[in-house]
N, CA and C atoms as a LAMMPS dump frame, in Angstrom:
ITEM: TIMESTEP
0
ITEM: NUMBER OF ATOMS
219
ITEM: BOX BOUNDS ff ff ff
-5.0000000000000000e+02 5.0000000000000000e+02
-5.0000000000000000e+02 5.0000000000000000e+02
-5.0000000000000000e+02 5.0000000000000000e+02
ITEM: ATOMS id mol type element x y z
1 1 1 N -457.331 0.627 -479.535
2 1 2 C -457.054 -0.895 -480.884
3 1 3 C -457.855 -1.949 -480.183
4 2 1 N -458.637 -2.585 -481.161
5 2 2 C -459.464 -3.787 -480.442
6 2 3 C -458.584 -5.027 -481.468
7 3 1 N -458.017 -4.932 -482.26
8 3 2 C -457.825 -6.221 -482.829
9 3 3 C -456.521 -6.02 -483.245
10 4 1 N -454.97 -7.175 -482.637
11 4 2 C -453.882 -7.512 -482.82
12 4 3 C -453.42 -8.227 -483.506
13 5 1 N -452.39 -8.571 -484.192
14 5 2 C -451.927 -9.165 -484.933
15 5 3 C -450.491 -9.273 -484.166
16 6 1 N -449.851 -10.19 -484.151
17 6 2 C -448.841 -10.864 -483.168
18 6 3 C -447.809 -11.618 -484.089
19 7 1 N -446.57 -11.451 -484.414
20 7 2 C -445.665 -12.375 -484.472
21 7 3 C -444.076 -12.346 -484.618
22 8 1 N -443.531 -13.119 -484.075
23 8 2 C -441.943 -13.106 -484.414
24 8 3 C -441.042 -13.211 -485.381
25 9 1 N -439.923 -12.857 -485.464
26 9 2 C -439.152 -12.983 -486.738
27 9 3 C -437.947 -12.753 -486.175
28 10 1 N -436.749 -13.679 -487.022
29 10 2 C -435.478 -13.788 -486.443
30 10 3 C -434.93 -12.563 -486.919
31 11 1 N -434.094 -11.532 -486.15
32 11 2 C -433.578 -10.546 -486.328
33 11 3 C -432.046 -10.616 -487.123
34 12 1 N -431.293 -11.671 -486.118
35 12 2 C -429.938 -11.859 -486.881
36 12 3 C -429.917 -13.397 -487.055
37 13 1 N -428.54 -13.756 -487.372
38 13 2 C -428.444 -15.201 -487.49
39 13 3 C -427.891 -15.995 -486.215
40 14 1 N -428.566 -17.003 -485.571
41 14 2 C -428.142 -17.108 -484.697
42 14 3 C -429.481 -17.569 -483.554
43 15 1 N -430.536 -17.039 -483.947
44 15 2 C -432.327 -17.382 -483.816
45 15 3 C -432.19 -15.957 -482.358
46 16 1 N -431.762 -15.282 -482.675
47 16 2 C -432.108 -13.4 -481.911
48 16 3 C -433.459 -13.165 -482.728
49 17 1 N -434.587 -13.291 -481.389
50 17 2 C -435.674 -12.753 -482.462
51 17 3 C -436.243 -11.33 -482.015
52 18 1 N -437.337 -10.71 -482.285
53 18 2 C -438.08 -10.04 -482.168
54 18 3 C -439.521 -10.342 -482.292
55 19 1 N -440.238 -10.011 -481.395
56 19 2 C -441.821 -10.194 -481.258
57 19 3 C -442.267 -8.836 -481.68
58 20 1 N -443.415 -8.66 -482.783
59 20 2 C -443.779 -7.362 -483.059
60 20 3 C -445.479 -7.35 -483.097
61 21 1 N -445.732 -6.584 -482.669
62 21 2 C -447.348 -6.574 -482.236
63 21 3 C -447.936 -5.044 -483.13
64 22 1 N -448.969 -5.67 -484.197
65 22 2 C -449.229 -4.456 -484.56
66 22 3 C -451.176 -4.527 -484.455
67 23 1 N -451.546 -3.148 -484.793
68 23 2 C -452.609 -2.577 -484.718
69 23 3 C -453.345 -3.264 -486.46
70 24 1 N -454.314 -4.513 -486.098
71 24 2 C -454.778 -4.453 -487.514
72 24 3 C -455.911 -3.836 -488.228
73 25 1 N -456.442 -2.765 -487.273
74 25 2 C -457.283 -1.916 -487.925
75 25 3 C -456.522 -0.462 -488.482
76 26 1 N -455.379 -0.183 -488.187
77 26 2 C -454.71 0.507 -488.785
78 26 3 C -453.366 0.23 -489.515
79 27 1 N -453.233 -1.004 -489.668
80 27 2 C -452.277 -1.458 -490.534
81 27 3 C -450.942 -0.955 -489.73
82 28 1 N -450.431 -0.778 -488.455
83 28 2 C -449.164 -0.663 -488.727
84 28 3 C -449.067 -1.009 -487.147
85 29 1 N -447.43 -1.178 -487.274
86 29 2 C -446.444 -1.189 -485.866
87 29 3 C -446.921 -0.697 -484.599
88 30 1 N -447.339 -1.449 -483.741
89 30 2 C -447.25 -0.855 -482.623
90 30 3 C -446.094 -0.903 -481.39
91 31 1 N -445.369 -1.971 -481.162
92 31 2 C -444.837 -2.502 -480.181
93 31 3 C -443.604 -3.738 -481.011
94 32 1 N -442.308 -3.158 -480.579
95 32 2 C -441.203 -4.559 -480.674
96 32 3 C -440.399 -4.367 -479.879
97 33 1 N -439.985 -5.795 -479.416
98 33 2 C -439.48 -6.049 -478.36
99 33 3 C -438.424 -7.592 -478.731
100 34 1 N -437.395 -7.294 -477.941
101 34 2 C -436.504 -8.703 -478.139
102 34 3 C -437.126 -9.773 -477.219
103 35 1 N -437.105 -11.037 -477.884
104 35 2 C -437.08 -12.367 -477.616
105 35 3 C -438.545 -12.649 -478.39
106 36 1 N -439.143 -13.734 -477.549
107 36 2 C -440.472 -14.647 -478.445
108 36 3 C -441.043 -15.385 -477.141
109 37 1 N -440.829 -15.071 -476.468
110 37 2 C -441.573 -15.831 -475.092
111 37 3 C -443.354 -14.953 -474.571
112 38 1 N -443.566 -15.518 -473.496
113 38 2 C -444.745 -15.076 -473.049
114 38 3 C -444.479 -14.438 -472.236
115 39 1 N -443.192 -13.834 -471.993
116 39 2 C -443.053 -12.351 -471.098
117 39 3 C -442.788 -11.559 -472.494
118 40 1 N -442.931 -11.605 -473.724
119 40 2 C -442.918 -10.564 -474.32
120 40 3 C -444.298 -9.805 -474.595
121 41 1 N -445.198 -10.724 -474.461
122 41 2 C -446.542 -10.6 -473.967
123 41 3 C -447.041 -9.587 -473.049
124 42 1 N -446.502 -10.02 -471.954
125 42 2 C -446.608 -9.606 -470.708
126 42 3 C -446.097 -7.955 -470.893
127 43 1 N -445.006 -7.666 -471.774
128 43 2 C -444.427 -6.391 -472.022
129 43 3 C -445.33 -5.583 -472.478
130 44 1 N -445.787 -6.054 -473.822
131 44 2 C -446.89 -5.498 -474.49
132 44 3 C -448.08 -4.82 -474.013
133 45 1 N -448.792 -5.941 -473.096
134 45 2 C -449.853 -5.84 -471.816
135 45 3 C -449.188 -4.12 -471.666
136 46 1 N -448.088 -4.386 -470.669
137 46 2 C -447.884 -2.813 -470.125
138 46 3 C -447.695 -1.527 -470.862
139 47 1 N -447.073 -2.478 -471.43
140 47 2 C -446.645 -1.102 -473.095
141 47 3 C -448.099 -0.548 -473.472
142 48 1 N -449.348 -1.296 -473.311
143 48 2 C -450.601 -0.759 -473.77
144 48 3 C -451.172 -0.11 -472.428
145 49 1 N -451.051 -0.344 -471.059
146 49 2 C -451.284 0.635 -470.295
147 49 3 C -450.315 1.56 -470.15
148 50 1 N -449.642 1.827 -470.506
149 50 2 C -448.514 3.044 -470.294
150 50 3 C -449.252 3.93 -471.238
151 51 1 N -449.174 3.728 -471.804
152 51 2 C -449.859 4.845 -472.985
153 51 3 C -451.436 4.648 -473.224
154 52 1 N -452.445 4.414 -472.213
155 52 2 C -453.513 4.801 -472.081
156 52 3 C -454.228 3.871 -472.744
157 53 1 N -454.253 2.592 -472.699
158 53 2 C -455.132 1.543 -473.483
159 53 3 C -455.103 0.406 -472.513
160 54 1 N -455.738 -0.426 -472.45
161 54 2 C -456.286 -1.443 -471.645
162 54 3 C -455.975 -2.964 -472.197
163 55 1 N -455.107 -3.765 -471.691
164 55 2 C -455.564 -5.537 -472.844
165 55 3 C -456.593 -5.376 -472.999
166 56 1 N -458.185 -5.403 -472.303
167 56 2 C -459.41 -5.769 -471.95
168 56 3 C -459.672 -5.57 -473.165
169 57 1 N -459.385 -4.463 -473.878
170 57 2 C -460.016 -3.438 -475.04
171 57 3 C -459.502 -4.286 -476.436
172 58 1 N -458.838 -5.218 -476.291
173 58 2 C -458.511 -6.099 -477.446
174 58 3 C -459.284 -7.511 -477.462
175 59 1 N -460.287 -7.38 -478.732
176 59 2 C -461.427 -8.036 -478.95
177 59 3 C -460.572 -9.33 -479.882
178 60 1 N -459.672 -8.93 -480.622
179 60 2 C -459.109 -10.039 -481.873
180 60 3 C -457.822 -10.307 -481.619
181 61 1 N -457.303 -11.815 -481.6
182 61 2 C -455.956 -11.652 -481.613
183 61 3 C -455.192 -12.287 -482.67
184 62 1 N -454.887 -11.81 -483.442
185 62 2 C -453.735 -13.021 -484.159
186 62 3 C -452.442 -13.462 -483.987
187 63 1 N -452.484 -14.639 -483.454
188 63 2 C -450.502 -15.126 -482.928
189 63 3 C -450.246 -16.271 -483.622
190 64 1 N -448.956 -16.776 -483.181
191 64 2 C -448.639 -17.69 -484.124
192 64 3 C -448.768 -18.86 -482.748
193 65 1 N -449.115 -19.928 -483.092
194 65 2 C -449.716 -21.124 -481.721
195 65 3 C -448.606 -21.827 -481.054
196 66 1 N -447.549 -20.953 -480.878
197 66 2 C -446.266 -21.651 -480.409
198 66 3 C -446.433 -21.811 -479.08
199 67 1 N -446.245 -22.398 -478.228
200 67 2 C -446.797 -22.623 -476.748
201 67 3 C -446.258 -21.524 -475.658
202 68 1 N -444.785 -20.952 -475.585
203 68 2 C -444.439 -19.629 -474.912
204 68 3 C -445.249 -18.831 -474.871
205 69 1 N -445.838 -18.401 -475.745
206 69 2 C -446.63 -16.543 -476.215
207 69 3 C -447.742 -16.968 -476.166
208 70 1 N -448.323 -18.278 -476.783
209 70 2 C -450.155 -18.21 -476.925
210 70 3 C -450.894 -18.657 -475.41
211 71 1 N -449.879 -18.913 -474.53
212 71 2 C -450.365 -19.053 -472.99
213 71 3 C -450.242 -17.82 -472.221
214 72 1 N -449.702 -16.85 -472.838
215 72 2 C -449.953 -15.356 -472.453
216 72 3 C -451.168 -14.619 -472.245
217 73 1 N -452.347 -15.435 -473.307
218 73 2 C -453.19 -14.953 -473.639
219 73 3 C -454.584 -15.743 -473.463
């Protein structure tokens, strides 16, 4: 995976969020986790490593520019 799209969405009323990462080339969701902070990006990087991929392989990232998650990249 070399191109990733990351976004968050509310999953319930009351501001409960999910962060979703998708492979832009394959056009499929590859990772979902609760929350929308920088920790979610760390979890995604760990997920990649567990599945024999490395964050360094990612060459293009499309991400919301909100501070908590964008600082992790």
